[in-house]
N, C-alpha and C positions, 0 to 999 in steps of 0.2 A: 392562544396561550403561548408561553415562552418555550421555544424549542431548545433542546440541549440541557434542560434542567429536569431533574426528577421532581415528583410531587413533594417529596421531603425537602428538596432544595428550594422549591418555590415557596413553601411555607416558611422556611428559615429566612429567605431573603425578604419576604413581606414583613416578618417580625422585626428584622433588622432595620428596615425602612421606617417602620412604626416607631421603634425605640430611638433611632437616631433622629428622626423627625421631631419627636417630642422634645429632645434635648436642644436641638438647633432652633426650633421655632420658639421655645421658651426663652432662649438666650438672645436671639437676633430678631425674632418676629417673622411673619410670613413673607413680607416683601423682600427682606434682605437675605433670605435663605435661598440658595440656588439648588437646582436639581443636581448639579455636579457635586455639591457638598453632601447632599442626601445619599447619593449612590456610592460615594467613595467608601464609606464604612461598610456598605453591603457587598462591596466587591463586584459591582456590575457597572456597565457603561451608562452614561446619561440616557442614551437612546433606549436602553433596555428598561428604564424606569417606566415607560408608558405601557409595558406589558403587565404592570402591576397596578398602576393608577393612571387615570386619564390626565391628571394635572397635579401639581403640588397642592392645590387647593383641595382636591379630592383626598389626598393623603392627610392634609390638615384636618379635614372633616372627619375622617375615620379615626384619627387620634382623639379628636374632641369627643366623639361618641363613646370611645373606650373610656376616657376619663369621666365622662358624664355617667356612664353605666356604673362605674365604681362609686361615684358620689351618690347616685340614686340607690344603690344597694345599701350604702351606709345609712341613708335616710330611712329606707324601709326597715332596716334593722333597728333603728331608733324607735320606730312605731311599734315593732313587735316586742320590744323590751320596756316600753313606756307604761305608765299608769293609765290604763284605758279609761278610767273614770274622769281624768282631767285632760280631755282631748284638746282643749284650747292650749294648754301648756305644751302638749306634744307638737301641735302645728307650729307654734312659735319656735320651738326647738329646731324643727326641720328647717325653717327659714334661716335661723341663726347659723346652723351648721353649713348651709349652702353659702351664706354670706362669708363665713370664715374661709371657705375654700377659695373664694375670690381674692383673698389676700395672702394665702399661704401656699397654694398650688402654683408653681411658676408658669406652667403652661396656661392655666386658666387666667392667671393675672395678665399674661400677654394677650390672650384672646379678648378678654372683657375690658380690663382697665387700660390697656395700651393700644386699643383700637383695631386689632386684627379682625374682630368680628365684623366690622363695617366692610373691610376689603373682602372678606370671605363671602358675605351675603351678596356682594355685587358680582362675584366671579362664579359662584355655584349655580347650576341650572335650577330653575324654579321647582322642578319636580323633586330635586334632591333636598331642597329646603322643606318642602311639604312632607316628604317622607320622614325627615328628622322630627318635625312637629308631631306627626302621628305616633312616632315612637315614644315621645314624652307622654302623650295621652294614654297609650297602652300601658305605660309603666305605672301611672298613678290612678287610672280608672278603677281597677279592682279595689284598691284601698278606699277610694272615695265612695264607691258603690257600697262597700261593706259598712262603712260608718254612717252613710246616709240611711242604710237599712236599719241601723241601730238608733237612728235619730240623733246622732252626735254631730253631723255635718248638715248644713242647711240644704234644702231640697232645690238646688239650682242645677242648671246644665253643667255637667262635669267638665266640659271643654272650657266653660267660663271660669270655673274654679282653678283649673290647671293654668289657664292663661293669666289669672291674677298672680299666681306664684311665679310664673315666668317673668311677668312685668316687674315684680319686686327685684329679681336678680338683674334684669336688664337696666334698671335704674343706675347700677354701678358703672355702666359705660360712661356716665356723666360725673363720676366721682371727682375727677380733676377740676371740674367747674365750681366746686364748693369748698368751703373751709372743711378739712378732713374731720376735725373734732365735731363740728356741727352736723356734718353729713352722717357720721356714725350714730350720733344721738338721734337724729331724725329717722334713720332707717331702722334703728332698734325700736323706736316708738311705732313706726309703720308696721313692723313685723308683729308687734303686740296687737295693733288694730286689725290687721288682716286675720290673724288667728282668732281674735274675738268675733269678727264679722262673719267668719266661715263656720263658727261653732253654733249649733242650734241652741236656742234659748237665750242668746245674748243680744239679739236685735230683732226687731219686727221685720219679717221678710216681706218683700214686695211680691205682689201677685204677678205671675208670668202672663 
C-alpha cells in the first residue's frame, strides 16, 4: 500500500484518478493518455500511480466497470418499472437503452466506437477479462432466472442468453464499416428479433 497517505487520502486519490481518467480517456483515448496526465490532477507522482493501479489499462477497466454498473442499474430499473406482461417489449427496450449509451456516453463511445476496446482486451490479463465476464453473468442471471421461472424467457442456458445480448452491443465496434443510417435500421431490427427470440411462445425452441 501507499506509505505516507491516510486511508481517507488513498480513497480520495483513487476517486480522483477514476474521474480524471474518465475525462481524459473519453477525450483522447487510451493510447494517447499518459500516466503523467492522469496523476497530475490527483496531485501524485507518476511513480505513485502504480500503488493504485497496475497499469493505465487497469484504471481504464475499473472506469469501464463503473460506467457499466450504472448502465446495468438503469437497465434493471427499466425491468422493474416495465409492463411484465409484455416482456418482449421490455427486452427490446433494454437493448435499445444500451445502444443509446454507445452513442451518448463519451467514455463508452471511445471504448466501443473508437476502438479502445481492442487495445484494452490485448493488454489486460486473461483472468481480468474472465472476471469481468462473470460480473456480467452475475448481474443478469437473477433476472433471467426469475422470468424463466415465470415462463416468459426461453429455457436456454443463461450464459448463452447473456452472451447474445453482449454480442448485440459488440456489433457496434464495426459501426464505422457501415452506412450509419443502414446500420441503425439494421440493429434496431436485430434488437426486435433478439427480444422476440428470447421470449417464450414466439419461436419453437430447439432441444438441448
